[in-house]
N, CA, C and O atoms as a CHARMM CRD file, in Angstrom:
* protein
*
  296
    1    1 UNK  N   -116.68200 186.04200 -73.85400 PROA 1      0.00000
    2    1 UNK  CA  -118.00800 187.17900 -74.09500 PROA 1      0.00000
    3    1 UNK  C   -117.66800 188.30900 -73.14600 PROA 1      0.00000
    4    1 UNK  O   -116.99100 187.82400 -72.23900 PROA 1      0.00000
    5    2 UNK  N   -117.81200 189.35700 -73.00000 PROA 2      0.00000
    6    2 UNK  CA  -118.03800 190.54000 -72.24900 PROA 2      0.00000
    7    2 UNK  C   -119.28600 190.56300 -71.80400 PROA 2      0.00000
    8    2 UNK  O   -120.41500 190.48300 -72.28800 PROA 2      0.00000
    9    3 UNK  N   -118.46500 190.78400 -70.03800 PROA 3      0.00000
   10    3 UNK  CA  -119.85300 190.34700 -68.97400 PROA 3      0.00000
   11    3 UNK  C   -121.04300 190.56300 -68.74600 PROA 3      0.00000
   12    3 UNK  O   -121.95100 190.14700 -68.02700 PROA 3      0.00000
   13    4 UNK  N   -120.63700 192.11800 -70.34700 PROA 4      0.00000
   14    4 UNK  CA  -122.34700 192.73300 -70.08800 PROA 4      0.00000
   15    4 UNK  C   -122.58200 192.44100 -71.32600 PROA 4      0.00000
   16    4 UNK  O   -122.60800 193.47700 -71.99000 PROA 4      0.00000
   17    5 UNK  N   -122.79600 191.36400 -72.04500 PROA 5      0.00000
   18    5 UNK  CA  -123.59800 190.94300 -73.32300 PROA 5      0.00000
   19    5 UNK  C   -125.00800 190.50800 -72.70000 PROA 5      0.00000
   20    5 UNK  O   -125.20900 190.08800 -71.56100 PROA 5      0.00000
   21    6 UNK  N   -125.84800 190.69300 -73.63500 PROA 6      0.00000
   22    6 UNK  CA  -127.24800 190.21400 -73.09800 PROA 6      0.00000
   23    6 UNK  C   -127.52000 189.03600 -73.05900 PROA 6      0.00000
   24    6 UNK  O   -127.43100 188.21300 -73.97000 PROA 6      0.00000
   25    7 UNK  N   -128.14100 188.77800 -71.16100 PROA 7      0.00000
   26    7 UNK  CA  -128.19200 187.57900 -70.88800 PROA 7      0.00000
   27    7 UNK  C   -128.82200 186.19400 -72.10300 PROA 7      0.00000
   28    7 UNK  O   -128.85700 185.03100 -71.70000 PROA 7      0.00000
   29    8 UNK  N   -129.20800 186.50600 -73.35000 PROA 8      0.00000
   30    8 UNK  CA  -129.77700 185.67200 -73.83900 PROA 8      0.00000
   31    8 UNK  C   -128.19900 184.95600 -74.29900 PROA 8      0.00000
   32    8 UNK  O   -128.05400 183.73800 -74.20000 PROA 8      0.00000
   33    9 UNK  N   -127.14100 185.78900 -74.76900 PROA 9      0.00000
   34    9 UNK  CA  -126.27400 185.13700 -75.44200 PROA 9      0.00000
   35    9 UNK  C   -125.17800 184.33300 -74.26500 PROA 9      0.00000
   36    9 UNK  O   -124.60700 183.26400 -74.48100 PROA 9      0.00000
   37   10 UNK  N   -125.06500 185.18600 -72.95300 PROA 10     0.00000
   38   10 UNK  CA  -124.37200 184.42000 -72.19400 PROA 10     0.00000
   39   10 UNK  C   -125.13900 183.16200 -71.78100 PROA 10     0.00000
   40   10 UNK  O   -124.34800 182.24300 -71.56600 PROA 10     0.00000
   41   11 UNK  N   -126.17800 182.88100 -71.63400 PROA 11     0.00000
   42   11 UNK  CA  -127.42300 181.54300 -71.18900 PROA 11     0.00000
   43   11 UNK  C   -126.90900 180.95100 -72.61300 PROA 11     0.00000
   44   11 UNK  O   -126.67900 179.78900 -72.28000 PROA 11     0.00000
   45   12 UNK  N   -126.73200 180.99600 -73.37100 PROA 12     0.00000
   46   12 UNK  CA  -127.03700 179.75700 -74.65400 PROA 12     0.00000
   47   12 UNK  C   -125.42200 179.62200 -74.62800 PROA 12     0.00000
   48   12 UNK  O   -124.98200 178.49300 -74.84300 PROA 12     0.00000
   49   13 UNK  N   -124.31300 180.88000 -74.33800 PROA 13     0.00000
   50   13 UNK  CA  -122.76000 180.08000 -74.63400 PROA 13     0.00000
   51   13 UNK  C   -122.66300 179.00000 -73.23400 PROA 13     0.00000
   52   13 UNK  O   -122.04500 177.93700 -73.18800 PROA 13     0.00000
   53   14 UNK  N   -123.31500 179.51400 -72.35400 PROA 14     0.00000
   54   14 UNK  CA  -122.95900 178.28900 -71.09000 PROA 14     0.00000
   55   14 UNK  C   -124.03300 177.03600 -71.32200 PROA 14     0.00000
   56   14 UNK  O   -123.94600 176.13700 -70.48600 PROA 14     0.00000
   57   15 UNK  N   -125.16300 176.85900 -72.49900 PROA 15     0.00000
   58   15 UNK  CA  -125.56100 175.73600 -72.44500 PROA 15     0.00000
   59   15 UNK  C   -125.08700 175.20100 -73.80700 PROA 15     0.00000
   60   15 UNK  O   -125.63700 174.18500 -74.23200 PROA 15     0.00000
   61   16 UNK  N   -124.36700 175.63700 -74.34600 PROA 16     0.00000
   62   16 UNK  CA  -123.50300 175.10300 -75.14100 PROA 16     0.00000
   63   16 UNK  C   -122.88500 174.13900 -75.02500 PROA 16     0.00000
   64   16 UNK  O   -122.70800 173.27600 -75.88400 PROA 16     0.00000
   65   17 UNK  N   -122.33800 174.17700 -73.55900 PROA 17     0.00000
   66   17 UNK  CA  -120.96900 172.90900 -73.18900 PROA 17     0.00000
   67   17 UNK  C   -119.81700 173.63900 -73.51400 PROA 17     0.00000
   68   17 UNK  O   -118.73400 173.20200 -73.12300 PROA 17     0.00000
   69   18 UNK  N   -119.86900 174.75800 -74.21400 PROA 18     0.00000
   70   18 UNK  CA  -118.30600 175.14800 -74.26500 PROA 18     0.00000
   71   18 UNK  C   -117.55600 175.79600 -73.12600 PROA 18     0.00000
   72   18 UNK  O   -118.20900 176.23300 -72.17800 PROA 18     0.00000
   73   19 UNK  N   -116.72200 175.85800 -73.13300 PROA 19     0.00000
   74   19 UNK  CA  -115.81300 176.91500 -71.83700 PROA 19     0.00000
   75   19 UNK  C   -116.23400 178.29400 -72.37000 PROA 19     0.00000
   76   19 UNK  O   -116.41600 178.76100 -73.49500 PROA 19     0.00000
   77   20 UNK  N   -116.29700 178.65400 -71.39000 PROA 20     0.00000
   78   20 UNK  CA  -117.00500 180.25000 -71.33100 PROA 20     0.00000
   79   20 UNK  C   -116.09600 181.40100 -71.26100 PROA 20     0.00000
   80   20 UNK  O   -115.73400 181.02400 -70.14700 PROA 20     0.00000
   81   21 UNK  N   -115.67600 182.04400 -71.37200 PROA 21     0.00000
   82   21 UNK  CA  -114.54000 182.94900 -70.36800 PROA 21     0.00000
   83   21 UNK  C   -115.15700 184.36600 -70.42800 PROA 21     0.00000
   84   21 UNK  O   -115.43300 184.77800 -71.55500 PROA 21     0.00000
   85   22 UNK  N   -115.46400 185.33100 -69.15500 PROA 22     0.00000
   86   22 UNK  CA  -116.29000 186.57900 -69.08600 PROA 22     0.00000
   87   22 UNK  C   -115.24800 187.58800 -69.37200 PROA 22     0.00000
   88   22 UNK  O   -114.24900 187.25000 -68.73700 PROA 22     0.00000
   89   23 UNK  N   -115.11200 188.25500 -69.78000 PROA 23     0.00000
   90   23 UNK  CA  -114.31600 189.06100 -70.62300 PROA 23     0.00000
   91   23 UNK  C   -114.96700 190.49100 -69.13500 PROA 23     0.00000
   92   23 UNK  O   -115.94300 191.22400 -69.29500 PROA 23     0.00000
   93   24 UNK  N   -114.21500 190.47400 -68.08500 PROA 24     0.00000
   94   24 UNK  CA  -114.51500 191.50800 -67.18700 PROA 24     0.00000
   95   24 UNK  C   -112.58200 191.91400 -66.49800 PROA 24     0.00000
   96   24 UNK  O   -111.50800 191.37200 -66.23900 PROA 24     0.00000
   97   25 UNK  N   -113.31500 193.28200 -66.51200 PROA 25     0.00000
   98   25 UNK  CA  -113.64400 194.28700 -66.84100 PROA 25     0.00000
   99   25 UNK  C   -114.32300 194.20300 -67.95000 PROA 25     0.00000
  100   25 UNK  O   -113.96900 193.21500 -68.59500 PROA 25     0.00000
  101   26 UNK  N   -115.40500 195.00300 -68.60800 PROA 26     0.00000
  102   26 UNK  CA  -116.05300 195.24200 -69.68900 PROA 26     0.00000
  103   26 UNK  C   -115.19100 195.97000 -70.65300 PROA 26     0.00000
  104   26 UNK  O   -114.59200 196.98500 -70.29600 PROA 26     0.00000
  105   27 UNK  N   -115.09700 195.48300 -71.89900 PROA 27     0.00000
  106   27 UNK  CA  -114.25300 195.99200 -72.67100 PROA 27     0.00000
  107   27 UNK  C   -113.38500 196.09600 -72.67900 PROA 27     0.00000
  108   27 UNK  O   -113.03800 196.93500 -73.51000 PROA 27     0.00000
  109   28 UNK  N   -112.42100 195.56100 -72.01300 PROA 28     0.00000
  110   28 UNK  CA  -110.91200 195.58300 -71.56500 PROA 28     0.00000
  111   28 UNK  C   -110.06500 194.61400 -72.30100 PROA 28     0.00000
  112   28 UNK  O   -109.83500 193.47700 -71.88800 PROA 28     0.00000
  113   29 UNK  N   -109.52700 195.20200 -73.61300 PROA 29     0.00000
  114   29 UNK  CA  -108.97100 194.48400 -74.54000 PROA 29     0.00000
  115   29 UNK  C   -107.68600 193.92200 -74.28500 PROA 29     0.00000
  116   29 UNK  O   -107.24600 193.08500 -75.07300 PROA 29     0.00000
  117   30 UNK  N   -106.89300 194.34200 -73.08000 PROA 30     0.00000
  118   30 UNK  CA  -105.44600 193.80000 -72.69300 PROA 30     0.00000
  119   30 UNK  C   -105.91400 192.43500 -72.02000 PROA 30     0.00000
  120   30 UNK  O   -105.22000 191.41900 -72.03300 PROA 30     0.00000
  121   31 UNK  N   -107.48600 192.55000 -71.28300 PROA 31     0.00000
  122   31 UNK  CA  -107.56700 190.93900 -70.76200 PROA 31     0.00000
  123   31 UNK  C   -108.16500 189.89800 -71.75200 PROA 31     0.00000
  124   31 UNK  O   -108.09900 188.67400 -71.63900 PROA 31     0.00000
  125   32 UNK  N   -108.75700 190.60600 -72.73500 PROA 32     0.00000
  126   32 UNK  CA  -109.51300 189.89900 -73.96900 PROA 32     0.00000
  127   32 UNK  C   -108.03800 189.34200 -74.73100 PROA 32     0.00000
  128   32 UNK  O   -107.99000 188.19300 -75.16800 PROA 32     0.00000
  129   33 UNK  N   -106.83800 190.29100 -74.83800 PROA 33     0.00000
  130   33 UNK  CA  -105.51600 189.04200 -75.32500 PROA 33     0.00000
  131   33 UNK  C   -105.14900 188.69900 -74.34700 PROA 33     0.00000
  132   33 UNK  O   -104.28600 187.88300 -74.67200 PROA 33     0.00000
  133   34 UNK  N   -105.17700 188.73000 -73.21000 PROA 34     0.00000
  134   34 UNK  CA  -104.71300 187.51300 -72.27300 PROA 34     0.00000
  135   34 UNK  C   -105.86800 186.34900 -72.56500 PROA 34     0.00000
  136   34 UNK  O   -105.35000 185.24400 -72.72400 PROA 34     0.00000
  137   35 UNK  N   -107.26500 186.35600 -72.66700 PROA 35     0.00000
  138   35 UNK  CA  -107.65800 185.39200 -72.58800 PROA 35     0.00000
  139   35 UNK  C   -107.21100 184.35000 -74.26500 PROA 35     0.00000
  140   35 UNK  O   -106.96700 183.14900 -74.38300 PROA 35     0.00000
  141   36 UNK  N   -107.27300 185.70900 -75.54900 PROA 36     0.00000
  142   36 UNK  CA  -106.56800 184.58600 -76.93500 PROA 36     0.00000
  143   36 UNK  C   -105.25500 183.99400 -76.21100 PROA 36     0.00000
  144   36 UNK  O   -104.85400 182.97800 -76.77900 PROA 36     0.00000
  145   37 UNK  N   -104.71700 184.26800 -75.42600 PROA 37     0.00000
  146   37 UNK  CA  -103.49300 183.83200 -75.42200 PROA 37     0.00000
  147   37 UNK  C   -103.41800 182.60800 -74.51600 PROA 37     0.00000
  148   37 UNK  O   -102.48200 181.83300 -74.70700 PROA 37     0.00000
  149   38 UNK  N   -104.34700 182.33400 -73.49700 PROA 38     0.00000
  150   38 UNK  CA  -104.65000 181.38900 -72.95400 PROA 38     0.00000
  151   38 UNK  C   -105.11600 180.22900 -73.52800 PROA 38     0.00000
  152   38 UNK  O   -104.66500 179.12000 -73.24000 PROA 38     0.00000
  153   39 UNK  N   -106.19500 180.47100 -74.50500 PROA 39     0.00000
  154   39 UNK  CA  -106.59900 179.65000 -75.40700 PROA 39     0.00000
  155   39 UNK  C   -106.12900 179.33400 -76.88600 PROA 39     0.00000
  156   39 UNK  O   -106.83100 178.93500 -77.81500 PROA 39     0.00000
  157   40 UNK  N   -104.91100 179.58000 -76.88100 PROA 40     0.00000
  158   40 UNK  CA  -104.16100 179.70600 -78.03600 PROA 40     0.00000
  159   40 UNK  C   -104.46500 178.15600 -78.54100 PROA 40     0.00000
  160   40 UNK  O   -105.01700 177.99500 -79.62900 PROA 40     0.00000
  161   41 UNK  N   -104.04400 176.88100 -77.62000 PROA 41     0.00000
  162   41 UNK  CA  -103.91100 175.86800 -78.44300 PROA 41     0.00000
  163   41 UNK  C   -105.30900 175.16700 -78.16900 PROA 41     0.00000
  164   41 UNK  O   -105.17100 173.95300 -78.02500 PROA 41     0.00000
  165   42 UNK  N   -106.50900 175.57400 -78.06700 PROA 42     0.00000
  166   42 UNK  CA  -107.80600 175.27900 -77.75900 PROA 42     0.00000
  167   42 UNK  C   -107.88400 175.16200 -79.28200 PROA 42     0.00000
  168   42 UNK  O   -107.19000 175.77500 -80.09400 PROA 42     0.00000
  169   43 UNK  N   -109.14500 173.99600 -79.60200 PROA 43     0.00000
  170   43 UNK  CA  -109.27800 173.85200 -81.07700 PROA 43     0.00000
  171   43 UNK  C   -110.37500 175.00400 -81.35800 PROA 43     0.00000
  172   43 UNK  O   -110.20900 175.98600 -80.63500 PROA 43     0.00000
  173   44 UNK  N   -111.34500 175.08200 -82.16100 PROA 44     0.00000
  174   44 UNK  CA  -111.97400 176.35100 -82.12200 PROA 44     0.00000
  175   44 UNK  C   -112.58100 177.09300 -80.70000 PROA 44     0.00000
  176   44 UNK  O   -112.86300 176.83500 -79.53000 PROA 44     0.00000
  177   45 UNK  N   -112.56600 178.29700 -81.77400 PROA 45     0.00000
  178   45 UNK  CA  -112.75400 179.50500 -80.64500 PROA 45     0.00000
  179   45 UNK  C   -114.22400 180.46200 -81.21600 PROA 45     0.00000
  180   45 UNK  O   -114.60700 180.45700 -82.38600 PROA 45     0.00000
  181   46 UNK  N   -114.71600 181.04000 -80.37700 PROA 46     0.00000
  182   46 UNK  CA  -115.35800 181.97700 -80.54100 PROA 46     0.00000
  183   46 UNK  C   -115.93000 182.87300 -79.90100 PROA 46     0.00000
  184   46 UNK  O   -116.47900 182.59500 -78.83500 PROA 46     0.00000
  185   47 UNK  N   -115.93300 184.00800 -80.34600 PROA 47     0.00000
  186   47 UNK  CA  -115.83600 185.40000 -79.41700 PROA 47     0.00000
  187   47 UNK  C   -117.36800 185.92800 -80.02800 PROA 47     0.00000
  188   47 UNK  O   -117.82800 186.20700 -81.13500 PROA 47     0.00000
  189   48 UNK  N   -117.80400 185.89300 -78.77200 PROA 48     0.00000
  190   48 UNK  CA  -119.47800 186.76600 -78.80700 PROA 48     0.00000
  191   48 UNK  C   -119.97300 188.25600 -78.02900 PROA 48     0.00000
  192   48 UNK  O   -120.16600 188.30400 -76.81400 PROA 48     0.00000
  193   49 UNK  N   -120.08600 189.05000 -78.64100 PROA 49     0.00000
  194   49 UNK  CA  -120.01500 190.26700 -78.23700 PROA 49     0.00000
  195   49 UNK  C   -121.24300 191.26500 -78.64900 PROA 49     0.00000
  196   49 UNK  O   -121.70900 191.14600 -79.78300 PROA 49     0.00000
  197   50 UNK  N   -121.58300 191.88700 -78.08600 PROA 50     0.00000
  198   50 UNK  CA  -122.61000 192.63700 -78.89600 PROA 50     0.00000
  199   50 UNK  C   -122.28500 193.96100 -79.25800 PROA 50     0.00000
  200   50 UNK  O   -121.81000 194.73100 -78.42300 PROA 50     0.00000
  201   51 UNK  N   -122.47200 194.25700 -80.29000 PROA 51     0.00000
  202   51 UNK  CA  -121.95300 195.72900 -81.01300 PROA 51     0.00000
  203   51 UNK  C   -122.08200 196.99800 -80.50000 PROA 51     0.00000
  204   51 UNK  O   -121.31900 197.95300 -80.64500 PROA 51     0.00000
  205   52 UNK  N   -123.43900 196.90600 -79.69400 PROA 52     0.00000
  206   52 UNK  CA  -123.94500 198.00300 -79.12100 PROA 52     0.00000
  207   52 UNK  C   -124.51300 197.61700 -77.64100 PROA 52     0.00000
  208   52 UNK  O   -125.64600 197.14200 -77.72400 PROA 52     0.00000
  209   53 UNK  N   -124.06900 197.69100 -76.45300 PROA 53     0.00000
  210   53 UNK  CA  -124.59800 197.15300 -75.75500 PROA 53     0.00000
  211   53 UNK  C   -125.66600 198.30600 -74.93900 PROA 53     0.00000
  212   53 UNK  O   -125.40300 199.45100 -74.57200 PROA 53     0.00000
  213   54 UNK  N   -126.91800 197.54700 -74.82100 PROA 54     0.00000
  214   54 UNK  CA  -128.10900 198.31300 -74.49200 PROA 54     0.00000
  215   54 UNK  C   -128.42800 198.80700 -73.39400 PROA 54     0.00000
  216   54 UNK  O   -129.27200 199.70200 -73.39400 PROA 54     0.00000
  217   55 UNK  N   -127.91300 198.41400 -72.30300 PROA 55     0.00000
  218   55 UNK  CA  -127.84000 198.95800 -70.87400 PROA 55     0.00000
  219   55 UNK  C   -127.52000 200.18300 -70.92100 PROA 55     0.00000
  220   55 UNK  O   -128.17500 201.02200 -70.30200 PROA 55     0.00000
  221   56 UNK  N   -126.28600 200.55200 -71.78100 PROA 56     0.00000
  222   56 UNK  CA  -125.46800 201.58400 -71.74200 PROA 56     0.00000
  223   56 UNK  C   -125.17400 202.72300 -72.49900 PROA 56     0.00000
  224   56 UNK  O   -124.94300 203.92700 -72.39200 PROA 56     0.00000
  225   57 UNK  N   -125.30600 201.61700 -73.48800 PROA 57     0.00000
  226   57 UNK  CA  -124.76500 202.13200 -74.98500 PROA 57     0.00000
  227   57 UNK  C   -123.87500 202.64400 -75.10700 PROA 57     0.00000
  228   57 UNK  O   -123.61600 203.76200 -75.55100 PROA 57     0.00000
  229   58 UNK  N   -123.14200 201.66300 -74.62000 PROA 58     0.00000
  230   58 UNK  CA  -121.35900 201.30400 -75.43000 PROA 58     0.00000
  231   58 UNK  C   -121.48200 200.34100 -76.19700 PROA 58     0.00000
  232   58 UNK  O   -122.11700 199.30700 -75.98900 PROA 58     0.00000
  233   59 UNK  N   -120.59900 200.77300 -77.54900 PROA 59     0.00000
  234   59 UNK  CA  -120.09000 200.09700 -78.54800 PROA 59     0.00000
  235   59 UNK  C   -118.93400 199.29600 -78.42400 PROA 59     0.00000
  236   59 UNK  O   -117.98900 199.72100 -77.75900 PROA 59     0.00000
  237   60 UNK  N   -118.88300 198.20100 -78.97300 PROA 60     0.00000
  238   60 UNK  CA  -117.59400 197.55400 -79.08200 PROA 60     0.00000
  239   60 UNK  C   -116.82500 198.01900 -80.65100 PROA 60     0.00000
  240   60 UNK  O   -117.57200 198.21600 -81.61000 PROA 60     0.00000
  241   61 UNK  N   -115.23000 198.18000 -80.82600 PROA 61     0.00000
  242   61 UNK  CA  -114.51500 198.03500 -82.33400 PROA 61     0.00000
  243   61 UNK  C   -114.57000 196.25400 -82.57600 PROA 61     0.00000
  244   61 UNK  O   -113.99600 195.50200 -81.78900 PROA 61     0.00000
  245   62 UNK  N   -115.24900 195.81100 -83.62500 PROA 62     0.00000
  246   62 UNK  CA  -115.28100 194.78600 -84.19700 PROA 62     0.00000
  247   62 UNK  C   -113.88600 194.49800 -84.91000 PROA 62     0.00000
  248   62 UNK  O   -113.27200 193.43900 -85.03400 PROA 62     0.00000
  249   63 UNK  N   -113.56900 195.86400 -85.36200 PROA 63     0.00000
  250   63 UNK  CA  -112.23000 195.21300 -85.95300 PROA 63     0.00000
  251   63 UNK  C   -111.47900 195.47300 -85.41200 PROA 63     0.00000
  252   63 UNK  O   -110.43600 195.35500 -86.05600 PROA 63     0.00000
  253   64 UNK  N   -111.28000 195.94000 -84.10200 PROA 64     0.00000
  254   64 UNK  CA  -109.49300 195.71700 -83.16600 PROA 64     0.00000
  255   64 UNK  C   -109.68300 194.39900 -82.19700 PROA 64     0.00000
  256   64 UNK  O   -108.72700 193.96600 -81.55400 PROA 64     0.00000
  257   65 UNK  N   -111.28800 193.65300 -82.12900 PROA 65     0.00000
  258   65 UNK  CA  -111.22600 192.30700 -81.62200 PROA 65     0.00000
  259   65 UNK  C   -110.82200 191.27900 -82.78100 PROA 65     0.00000
  260   65 UNK  O   -110.34400 190.20200 -82.42400 PROA 65     0.00000
  261   66 UNK  N   -111.01500 191.59300 -84.41200 PROA 66     0.00000
  262   66 UNK  CA  -110.89200 190.40700 -85.35500 PROA 66     0.00000
  263   66 UNK  C   -109.29500 190.83100 -85.34700 PROA 66     0.00000
  264   66 UNK  O   -108.55300 189.87500 -85.57200 PROA 66     0.00000
  265   67 UNK  N   -108.72400 191.93200 -85.15700 PROA 67     0.00000
  266   67 UNK  CA  -107.58700 191.83300 -85.24500 PROA 67     0.00000
  267   67 UNK  C   -106.55800 190.99200 -84.65500 PROA 67     0.00000
  268   67 UNK  O   -105.70300 190.19200 -85.03400 PROA 67     0.00000
  269   68 UNK  N   -107.15400 191.69300 -83.15600 PROA 68     0.00000
  270   68 UNK  CA  -106.60100 190.69600 -82.07100 PROA 68     0.00000
  271   68 UNK  C   -106.54900 189.40300 -81.96100 PROA 68     0.00000
  272   68 UNK  O   -105.57400 188.74400 -81.60100 PROA 68     0.00000
  273   69 UNK  N   -107.64100 189.00300 -82.28100 PROA 69     0.00000
  274   69 UNK  CA  -107.94700 187.30900 -82.32100 PROA 69     0.00000
  275   69 UNK  C   -106.86700 186.92400 -83.69000 PROA 69     0.00000
  276   69 UNK  O   -106.55000 185.73500 -83.73700 PROA 69     0.00000
  277   70 UNK  N   -106.36700 187.70300 -84.64100 PROA 70     0.00000
  278   70 UNK  CA  -105.52200 187.25100 -85.87700 PROA 70     0.00000
  279   70 UNK  C   -104.37800 187.25100 -85.25100 PROA 70     0.00000
  280   70 UNK  O   -103.72300 186.21000 -85.21400 PROA 70     0.00000
  281   71 UNK  N   -103.95700 188.31700 -84.69200 PROA 71     0.00000
  282   71 UNK  CA  -102.70700 188.29100 -84.62000 PROA 71     0.00000
  283   71 UNK  C   -102.27300 187.58800 -82.72100 PROA 71     0.00000
  284   71 UNK  O   -101.13600 187.80700 -82.30100 PROA 71     0.00000
  285   72 UNK  N   -103.07200 186.97700 -82.00700 PROA 72     0.00000
  286   72 UNK  CA  -102.70700 186.25000 -80.56300 PROA 72     0.00000
  287   72 UNK  C   -103.24900 185.30800 -80.20400 PROA 72     0.00000
  288   72 UNK  O   -102.89800 184.61200 -79.25100 PROA 72     0.00000
  289   73 UNK  N   -104.57300 185.06100 -81.19200 PROA 73     0.00000
  290   73 UNK  CA  -105.55900 183.56000 -81.13200 PROA 73     0.00000
  291   73 UNK  C   -105.03400 182.24300 -81.82800 PROA 73     0.00000
  292   73 UNK  O   -105.41600 181.12300 -81.48800 PROA 73     0.00000
  293   74 UNK  N   -104.16600 182.46900 -82.78500 PROA 74     0.00000
  294   74 UNK  CA  -103.70700 181.24600 -83.25700 PROA 74     0.00000
  295   74 UNK  C   -102.72700 180.52100 -82.65900 PROA 74     0.00000
  296   74 UNK  O   -102.37500 179.44400 -83.14000 PROA 74     0.00000
């Protein structure tokens, strides 16, 4: 999860019992790639992000996240 995700999403991720990795710094695709490589052999994975971050108006390129997940997360 991106560290600036809405607090509800962060809380639900932690409450699910899943292992949660925070993307820090915010929107850092290189760090996201490292996380994907680290969890490559884990079972199911879920990427949770806001499309638009309400506090600062940033947005995410979901297409880039999907591409990165397909290329490094398998």
